N, C-alpha and C positions, 0 to 999 in steps of 0.2 A: 494074690492080689497085687496090683501095681502100686508103687508109691510115687507120687508126683512131687516134683520140685516146686516149691511155692513161688508165685510171682513170675513164672516163666511160661510163656505161651506154649501149648502142646500142638505140634504140627505133624500131621501124618503125610508121608510121601509115598505115593503108590505108582510103581512103574515096573515093567517086566525086564527092562534093560538095566543091568546092574550098575552101569556108569552114572545114569541119571540120579538115582537116589543118593549115591555117594557124593556127587557134586552138590546137589541141593541141600542135603543134610549138613554137609560141612559148612556151607554158607549160612544156613539158618542157625546152626550151633554158634558160629562166630557172632551172629547178631543177637544171641542171648535166648534162643528158643530151645525147648526140649523137643527133639525129633524122634519120630518112630517111622518105620517103613513097612511096606507090604509089597510082595512081588506080583500079586494078581488081585483080581476083583474079589474073590472069595475071602482071601486073607484080609483085604481091606475092610470088608463088612465086619469081620471078627474084631479087627483092631479098633474100628470105630466104637464098638461096644465096650471094649476093654479100656481104651485110652481116653475116650471122650474128648477128641481134639477140638480146638477152637478154629482150626483151619486145616486145609488139605490141598496138596498138589497132586492132581489126579491125571494119569495117562488115560486117554480115551481108547487107544488101540492096544488092547491086550487080548491074549487068547483066553478062552473060557468066558468068564464073566468080565465083560469089558467095562470101560468107564461109564458108559451110558447105563449099563445094568446096575452099577454101584449107585449112580445118581437116582435111578428108579427106586432102589431099595431105600435110599435115604429119604425120598419123598414119601414112601409108604410108611416108614417108621417115624417121620416127623423130624428127623435129625437134619434135614436139608435146611431148616430154618436157623439152626444154631451153628452150622459149620460153614465158614467162608471157604469157597472152593475155586482154585485156579486149575483150569483144564489144559493139559498138554496134548497137542495133536501130533 
């Protein structure tokens, strides 16, 4: 089970390009957020269940389950209402 740091927003960064999560998570960490990453849509779905993020930076163009597929899953499960999402094209 994951242990969360209190009073720090949990942000999930999802992108198949390794440079993007590195840059985004560094900036978010400096801003006081706890960051998590996933390299594809399937990993993102799992991380959403584990981490319960308050926000997500989501790449739309990924192999396999793309960002639209992640958003569809979030809509079906109802998590789309509770997770603010910034989409990267």
